[in-house]
C-alpha positions in Angstrom: -18.9 42.0 15.1 -16.4 43.2 13.0 -14.7 41.4 10.0 -11.5 41.3 11.8 -13.0 39.4 14.9 -15.2 37.3 12.5 -12.0 36.3 10.5 -10.8 35.1 14.1 -13.9 33.0 15.0 -13.6 31.5 11.4 -9.9 30.5 11.7 -10.7 29.1 15.3 -13.6 27.1 14.0 -11.4 25.7 11.0 -8.6 24.5 13.5 -11.3 22.8 15.6 -12.8 21.1 12.7 -9.2 20.0 11.4 -8.5 18.6 14.9 -11.4 16.7 15.3 -11.0 15.1 11.8 -7.5 14.2 13.0 -8.8 12.7 16.3 -11.2 10.5 14.5 -8.3 8.7 13.2 -7.5 7.0 9.5 -10.5 7.2 7.1 -12.4 3.9 5.9 -10.4 3.8 2.6 -7.1 4.0 4.8 -8.2 1.1 7.1 -9.4 -0.9 4.1 -6.0 -0.4 2.2 -4.2 -1.2 5.5 -6.2 -4.3 5.8 -5.5 -5.4 2.2 -1.7 -4.9 2.8 -1.9 -6.9 6.1 -3.9 -9.8 4.1 -1.4 -9.4 1.3 1.6 -10.5 3.7 -0.3 -13.0 5.2 -1.1 -14.7 1.9 2.7 -14.4 1.1 3.7 -16.1 4.2 1.6 -19.0 3.7 2.6 -19.4 0.1 -0.4 -18.2 -1.5 0.9 -15.7 -4.4 -2.5 -15.4 -6.0 -3.7 -13.9 -2.6 -0.8 -11.8 -2.2 -1.5 -10.2 -5.4 -5.3 -9.9 -4.9 -5.0 -6.5 -4.2 -3.2 -5.7 -7.7 -5.3 -4.6 -10.7 -4.8 -6.7 -13.6 -3.1 -4.1 -15.4 -0.7 -3.4 -12.8 2.8 -1.9 -13.7 5.5 -3.5 -11.5 8.8 -1.7 -11.5 12.2 -4.0 -11.5 15.7 -3.3 -12.0 15.1 -4.4 -15.6 12.3 -2.3 -16.2 8.6 -2.3 -15.9 6.5 -5.6 -16.0 3.0 -4.7 -17.2 0.0 -7.1 -15.9 -0.7 -9.3 -12.8 0.3 -12.4 -14.6 3.8 -11.1 -15.6 4.3 -9.7 -11.8 3.4 -13.0 -10.6 5.7 -14.7 -12.7 8.7 -12.5 -11.6 7.9 -13.0 -8.0 7.6 -16.8 -8.1 11.1 -16.7 -10.0 12.9 -14.6 -7.5 11.2 -15.0 -4.3 9.5 -18.7 -4.3 10.9 -22.2 -4.3 8.9 -25.3 -4.6 5.8 -23.1 -4.4 6.6 -21.6 -1.0 8.2 -18.2 -0.2 12.0 -18.3 0.6 11.5 -15.8 3.3 8.6 -14.2 5.2 7.2 -10.9 4.6 6.1 -7.8 6.5 5.5 -4.4 6.0 6.6 -1.3 8.3 6.5 2.4 8.3 3.5 2.4 6.0 1.8 6.0 5.4 -1.2 6.4 3.1 -1.5 9.6 1.5 -4.9 10.3 -0.4 -4.7 11.7 -3.8 -8.4 12.7 -4.2 -11.6 10.3 -3.9 -10.0 7.8 -6.1 -6.4 7.3 -5.5 -4.0 7.0 -2.9 -0.2 6.6 -2.4 1.2 4.3 -0.2 4.6 4.2 0.8 6.4 1.8 3.3 9.3 -0.7 4.0 9.1 -4.1 3.2 11.3 -6.7 5.1 11.9 -10.4 3.9 13.4 -12.5 6.7 14.1 -16.0 7.5 14.7 -19.2 5.5 18.2 -19.4 6.4 18.9 -16.2 4.1 20.1 -12.7 4.9 17.4 -10.2 5.7 16.2 -8.4 2.5 14.4 -5.1 3.0 13.6 -2.1 0.7 11.2 1.0 0.3 8.2 0.7 -1.7 5.6 3.1 -3.2 2.5 2.0 -4.6 -0.4 3.9 -6.3 -4.0 2.6 -5.5 -7.1 3.3 -7.6 -10.7 2.8 -6.4 -12.3 0.4 -8.8 -15.6 -1.2 -9.1 -14.2 -4.4 -7.0 -12.4 -2.1 -4.6 -9.1 -0.7 -3.9 -6.4 -1.9 -6.2 -2.9 -1.4 -6.8 -2.3 0.2 -10.4 1.6 0.8 -9.8 4.2 -0.7 -7.6 7.8 0.4 -7.4 9.8 -1.6 -4.6 13.6 -1.4 -4.2 
């Protein structure tokens, strides 16, 4: 076999391998992150703010229009002030158009759209980007920028 022909064979095998990987669907990490996002919205909707933030690292940086908030407790306080009343969410939360991009073995960038609706309020929606890190206890959000 000539080098030219061998190059074509290797290229074809590479394409086939990539197609097979794509056909297998999302990785275990992507499924785990999606499941955690789903559970986060379910927790929010039942008024469980701690459950909503369960996927956040204790040292999370949460970006707001006034600047960053560092830490899960500060993030919880900010969300409670702005989006909760009498211990319950003012509006229901869902996520749409979520994409997960792995950034190596231990990190992922998750981008999507959040929608808050109901509660007699106008719909509030926007885009978010979160950086996730694989920690000893599992995937955790280390940075959240929602607008």
